[in-house]
Each structure stands twice: as structure tokens, then as C-alpha cells.
N, C-alpha and C positions, 0 to 999 in steps of 0.2 A: 504494500500500500504506500502511496505517496502522500505527503503532507505539504500543502502549499499555503503560504501566507498571501492571500489575495490582496490584502491592503498594501503590502510592500512589493508584490510580484516577485517573491522569492520562494525557493524550495527549501523547506526545513528538513525533509527526509525523503529518500527514495526507497528505503527499505524499512517500513514501519510494521511492527507486529502488534496485534491486539491481545491483551491479557484480560479476558472477561469472565473467566471461570476461577473459582476459589483457588485452586492449586497454582494456576499461572499467575494470578494476582499476588499470591503470597510469595511465590518464588521470585517473581520480577526479574531483576538482573543479578541476583545473588550468585549465580553460578558462572558469571562472566568475568574474565580477566581484562578484557578490552571492550571498548565501545567506540566504534569508528564513526567519523563524520558521515552523514547520510543515513545512519541507523536511528531508530526510535522505538520506544515501547509506549503503547497507549494502554493505560490502566483504567478499566471501566467496571463499576463506578468507582470514584475516588475523590476524596476531599482533602487528603493529606498524605504525604509520603515520608519514609525514613530512609536513611542510608546506612543503617547499622550493618556491619560486616561487609560493606562494599569496599572495593579496591580502588575506586576512582570517583572523582566528583561528577556531578550531573548539572545540566540545565533543566529546569522544570517549568512547564506551562500548565496552568489550571484553566480549563476551558468549560464554558457553559453549554446549555442544551442547544444553543444556536450556533455552536462552533466559533464562538468569539472568546478571545483570550481575556480572562479576568485578572490573572496575576502571572507575572513572569519572575522566576528566581534563577539568577545566574550563579553557576559555580557552587552548588550545594555540596559541601565537603562530606566525606565519609563520617559516619557516626553522628549524624545530625537528624533533626526532625523538622519538617516544614511546618509552617502555620496551617491551621485548618481553614480552608476556604469553603464556606458553607454553600455557596451557589455553584460550586464546581460540579460538573457532571462527570468529567473524566480528566485525567492528567496525561500529559505527554512528557516522557523523559527523553532527553536528548544529550548527545555528547557535549561536554562543557565547551563553550565558545560559540555554539550554534546561535544562541539568542543575540549575542553581540554581532556576529557575522551577518545575520539576516536583519538586524535592527528590529526584531520582534518586540512588541510591547503590549500592555493592556489595551483592550478595545480593538485589536487587529482581528480581522475576519479570516478564518482558516477554511481550507477545503481539504477533505480527506477523500482520496480516490484510489 
């Protein structure tokens, strides 16, 4: 799946995977040692994430039911917890640097295809 920021006309990910079942959501990226530019993990439903036991930092986008970014967190380090974003329907985890590179910010409209 691709994730496109329609507001900025940029591609956030070319290889996004959806974690919408309990096991996939719980596992997340915990078994990964690398997370390459162009990859993403979409966690549905999700209002908060943690990076306990992760080996690398993440960029995190909290997205509402209309695919609009509510909050963007750059460079969330391992062994941290994000804030709870109550209006979030899902979260997109991206390699660190993706938010800065694409200039993604709150209120941007996303397309998942």
C-alpha cells in the first residue's frame, strides 16, 4: 500500500503494511532491526503508541477517520510512550526523518492506496 500526502504532493511510503488484528497490532515493529525509508506500519485502531524494546526511533502520524493528520511526532526514541490522541482512528509509523523530509504536519490530507 502507498501513503500519499495530498496536501504537500509527497509520498510518505511505498510499502505500507496494515496491522489491524490483535497479534499484528501488539507485535508492531518489535521484531524488526531496521526500518527503511519508504516503509510504514499502519496500526488500526490506535490512539497511542510505545517504543518499548524497539531498536530504532520512529516518526508517528495520528490520523482521523477522514485520513487527515491530527498530530505528527518526529523522532520518537526507543523506550518512550506517545501522548494519547483521542480523535485518532489509526497511527502511521514511519522511519525517522520521513515527517521532516515530506514536511508533513497536522491538518494534511492523506491518501492510502
